[in-house]
N, C-alpha and C positions, 0 to 999 in steps of 0.2 A: 144535258150536263152529265148524266150518268154514262151516256154513250161516249162522250169525250174522254172520261176517265178510263173507260175500258180500252179505248184505242191507245192511250198513253201507256197503260199497263202492258198491253200486247207488245208495243215497241220495246219497252224496257226488258221484257222477258226474252225477246228475240236478241237484243243486244248482249244480255248475259250469256245466252246460248252460243253466240258467235265468238265471244271472248273465250269461253271454255274450249271451243273447238280450236281456236288459235293457239292457246296454251298447249293443247294436246299435240298439235302439229309441230310446235317448237320442240317439245320433249322427244317426239319420235324422230326429229331431224338430228338428234344427238344420241343415238342408241348406246354408244360405248360408255358415255358418262353416266347415263341412267342405269345401265346394267351394272356398272361398277358400284354405284351408290347402293343399289338394291342388294347386290351380292355381299358388300361389306356389312350392311345392316343385318342381313340374314346370318352372316358368319358370326358377328359379335354377339347377336342375340342367342344363337345356338350354343356358342362357347360359354357364355355367361350362365346359361341355365343347366348345362350338362355337368354331371358328376359321375365319375367312374370309380367304383369301389373295389379295392383289393382286400381279400380276406383269405385265411388259410382254408376255409371250407366253402367259400363262395364260388360263383361261376368264373370269376377272374381271380387267379391265385398267384400271379406274379406281377411285379411292377412293370416288367418288360411288356407283357401282354396288355396291361392297362394303358401304357404309353402308346402302343400301336393302335388301340381302339379309341382312345380319347380324341375328341375334336381339339383343334388348336384353341388356345386361350381358355381352356376348361380346367376343371379341378379334378385331381385324383386324390381320393381319400384312402389311406392305408390303415387297415385295422390292426389291432394288437396281434402279435405273433412273431415268429422267427422266419425270415425269408432268406433262402440261400439259392442264388441263381448266378449265371455268368454275368460279367460286368454289364451293368445297366447303362444304356445309352439314351439320354434324353435329347431327342433331335427335333422337338417342336416346343413352342412356348406353352407351358402348362404350369399350374400350381400343384405341388405335391405336398400333402399335409398328412401327418401321422396322428392317429388317435390311440392313446394308451401306450405310447412309446414302442411302436413296432421296431424290431431289430433287423437291420440289413447286415448279414454276416458274410464277410469275405473269406472265412474259413482259412485264413492265413495263406491264401493261394493266389490272390488277384487284387486288382483295383476294384472298388465296389461300384462307383458310378462315374460316368463321363458325361458332361453337359456340353453340347455343341450348338444349342439354339439360344437365341436372344430371349430375354424376358421370362426367364425361368425362376420360380420361387420354390424353395425347399424349406419345410418347417416341421418340427416335431418328430424327427426320425432319430433312431439310435443306430449309429454305424459302429461296427466293431470287427477286429481281427483282419486288418488289411495285410495283404501279402508283402513280404520283403523282397526287393529286387535291387541288385547291384548294377544294373544296366538301365533301368527305367525308374522314374520317380512315381511309383504307385501311390495313390491317395485314396482316402475314403470318398472324396468328391473332387473331381477335377473339372474346372471350367476352362474351355479352350476356345479362344478367339471369339468371345461373345460380348454382349453389352446388356445392361439393364437387368442383371441377375440379383437375386436376394437369397441369402442363406442365413436363417435365424432360428434361434431356439432349438437347436439340435444337440445331440450328445455324441461324442466320439471317444471310443476306448480302444486301446491297443492298435493305434493306427501307425503305419510307417510315416507317411505324410497325412495330415488331417484334411485341411482345405487348401486346394492348390489352384491358383489363378495364373493363366499364361495368356498374354496378349488380350487382356480383358479391360473393358472401359465401363465406368459408371455403374459400379456394383456395390452392394452392401453386405457386410459380414457382421452380424449382430447377435449378442446374447447366447452364444454357443459355449458348451463346456467340452474342452479337449484334454484328455488324460492319456498318457502313455507311460509305460514303466519298463522299457526295454533295456535300460541300464547302461548301454554302451553307445558311443557316438556312431560307430560303424554300422550298426543295424537300426539306427533311429533316423527319422526324418524330422522335418519341421512341423510345428503345429499349424500355423497359417503361413503359407508360402506364396509370394507374389513375384512374377517376372514380367517385365515389359508391359506394365499396366498403368492406367491413368484414372484419376478421379474415383478412387476407392475409399469407402468408409468402413473402418474396422472399429466397432464400438462394443463395450460391455461384455467382452468374452473372457473366459477363464481358461488359461492354458498352463499345463504342467507336465513334466516328465519327458518332453521332447528334446531333440538336439538343440534347436533354437525355438523359442516360443513363437516369435514372429520373425519372418525373414523377407527382406525386400531386395530386389535388384532391378535397376532401371524402372523405378516406379516414380510417378510424378503427380503433383497436385492432389495429394491424398491426405486424409485425416484419420488419426488413430487416437481414440479417446476412451477413457474409462475401463481399460482392460487390466486384468491381473495376470501377470506372467511370472510364475514362480517355480523353483526347483527344476529348472531345465538344465540339461547337461552342459551346454556351452554358453549361450546368451539368452537373456530374456527377450531382447530385440536386437536384430543384426541387420544393418542395411548399408548398401553401397550404390553409388551412382543414382541416387534417388533425390532429385532436387524438389524444392518448393513444397515440402510436406510439413504437416503440423502434428505434434504429439502432445496430447493434453490429458492431464489427470489420470495417468496410468500408474500402476504399481509394478515395479520390477524387483522381486524379492527372492533371496536365497538361490540365485542361479550361479552357474560356474563363474560367469561375470554378468554384469547388469545389461548394459547396452553398448554396442559398438557402432559408431557412425563413421563411414569411410568414403572418401572421394565424392563428396556431396556439397551442394551449395544451397544456401538460404533455408536452413532448417530451423524451425521454431519448436522448442520444447518448454512447455509451461505447465506448472502445477503437478509435475510427476514426482514419484517417490522412488528413490534408488536405495534399497535396504538389504543389509545382510549378505552382501556379495564378498565372501571371504576366500582367500587362497593366496598362494605365493605370487601369482600374476593377476589377481582379480581386481576389479574396479567397478564402481557404480556406473560410470559413463566414460567411454573412450571417444575422443574426437580426433580423427586422424586424416590429415590432408583434406580439410574442409575449409570453406570460406563463408563468412557472413552468417554465422549461426547466432541464435538468441536463446539464452537460458534464463527463464524468469519464474520465480516462485516455486522452485523445485526443492525437495528435501533429499539430502545425501546423508544417510544414517547408517553407521556401523558397517562401513565397507573398508576393505584393505586400503584402497585408494578411492576417494570420492569421485574426483574428476581428473582424468589424464588427458592432456592436450598435447598433441604431437603434429606439428604442421598445420595447426588450426589458427587461421588468421581472422582478425576482426571479430573475435568472440565478444558478445555482450552478455555478461553474467550479472543479473540484476535481482536483488531481493531473494536470494537462495539461502537455505540453511545447510551448513556443513557441521554435522553433529556426531561426535564419538567415532570418527574415522581414524584409521592409521595415519594416512596422509589425506588431508582435505583436498588439496589441489597440487598436481604435479605439472609443471610447465617445461616442455622441451624447448631447446634453443630455437627450433624452427617455428615456434608459435610467436606471432607478432601482432601488435596493434590491438590487443584485447583491452576490454574495459570491465573491471570488477567493481561494482558499487552497490551499497545497501545490503551486502550479504552478512550473514551471521556465522562466525567461526567459534564453535563451542565444544570443548572437551576432546579436541583432536590431538593426537600425539604430535603431529607436525601440521601446521596450518598450510604452509606453502613450501614447495620444494622446486628448485630450478637447477638445471645443469649448465647454465651459462649466466654470467653476471650482466651481460649486455642484452637488454630486452626493451621493447617498446610497449609492453603490456602495463597498464596502470591500475592502481588500487586507490579508491577514495571512498570515504564515508561508510566503511565497513565496520562491523562490531567484532572485536577480538577479545575473547575472555582472558587472554594473557596480557592484555594491555594495562599498564599501571601508571599511565600518564595522568595529567591533570587538566582541568577546564576552568581557568580563572574567570573568564567572562560569562560562564554558564550558558553558552550557546549550544551545548550538546555535542560539541566537536572538540576532540583532544587538542591541546596546544602544542604538543610535541609529536613528531611522526612515530609510527610503529613499524618496526622491521619484522615481518612475519616469517622470514627465512631464518631458522635457527642454525647456528654454526654446526651443531651436532648433526643436523639433517644433511649438511654439505659433506660431513665426514662419512655418514652412512651411505650417501649416494656414491661415494668413491670406494667404500669398503663395507659391503653389506653385512658381514658378520659382526661388525662393531655395534650393531643394534642391541647386542646382549648387554651393553653398558648403559642402556637407556635410563634405568632407575638408580644409577650409581651416584656417589658423591662427586665424582669427577665431572659428570655431565651437569650437575647442578651448579658447580663452580664455573663451568664453561658458559652456561646460560647467564649467570650473574655478570661475568666479565663482559660478555657480548652486549648485554643490555646497557652497560655503562659506556662502552666504547665500541659501537657497532661498525667495525672497520673491515671485517672479513666476509660479511654477508653482502649480497648485491644491494648497492645503494638505490638502483632503479626500482627494485621491488620493495618500496616503502609506501605505506599509506600515510600521506601527508596530513590528512584530517580524519582520524579514526572516530567513529561514533562512540560516545560514552555509554550509551544504553543499547540494548538489543533492538535491532530494527524490526518494526512490526509490519 
């Protein structure tokens, strides 16, 4: 019996040994695949474990030298200090992390960093003193023709352009502070500048003092959320030819003008705040030659003009607040088929202004603080229409200096007469069922 068990065990051991040999032969019959797997595993392991340190007194004293020495997919740690070197080129996938806010100083003479590799992360660095050029768009950091990049938690001071993306896909710009104070548009660039890029996330940045806080051209399928863009020389946000983008919960405050949207389709702007954009030609939001935009839950507060629509077709303006503006809404004759519903118009000098009595834009269920109608059946909707276009606003549109009469007895009499017999203001621009209470 014991001898039989021994024979069975021997046969099983031989079977295992033959199976192992067979597997080995199969592996060696595909040397290319095996070598690739082993090399990839080795490279990923080496990159994940390697850290190259840059410090003013260490063996590696420049970021350029660190990039040259660092393995792909590894980390470069930059210690506190001031680093002045020729334009840094990041040409391999690495993570660059600053400790103690190391300063990369362009000395007012050059672009500081150019990224030409995919999958680069830049975090915790302080960029300052980018050179000014009238032939090239020099930036603190320029990403060129890459994908999968991340730039977050950095500081930018005195930059010509701050963060510049050209032909970039699937990248994130998050939590950066960009400050410039050059004072004139001619020697100022944009804080965050995008050209011909797709699927970009721009979130939680603070931008001030640039020409435009954020600028887009030919950018698609991107999301801009939670940013503060203020005290920029021209626009808080300026974009053209940039379809299918979403702008959520941003603040555009005290800029030359708030936001300009031009030659664009299918824009969604939700939960933003347009505030304090004052000037002879200033506005909170300009929509020019665009189609199928949606404005929902935004606040337009203390702007010369809250919303200016020129050639903007099929606007859907829902549940927005227009508060204490000069003009809440200006509609050019080229704007058609818009819908304004559930909006609040409070404390504006002029609620709506239009330069043409023929329009297909409709108003319904909006709250107007100047509406003095009644609601006999108590359904929350006024029983008589409200005409938001004041006769005096028509006069001002034709003769701007007449605005000096705004607080005069003549204008009060004009408003009273028009409220009794509204025959001179556009009949089409009437809210047939105004809300009796502020819409929440």
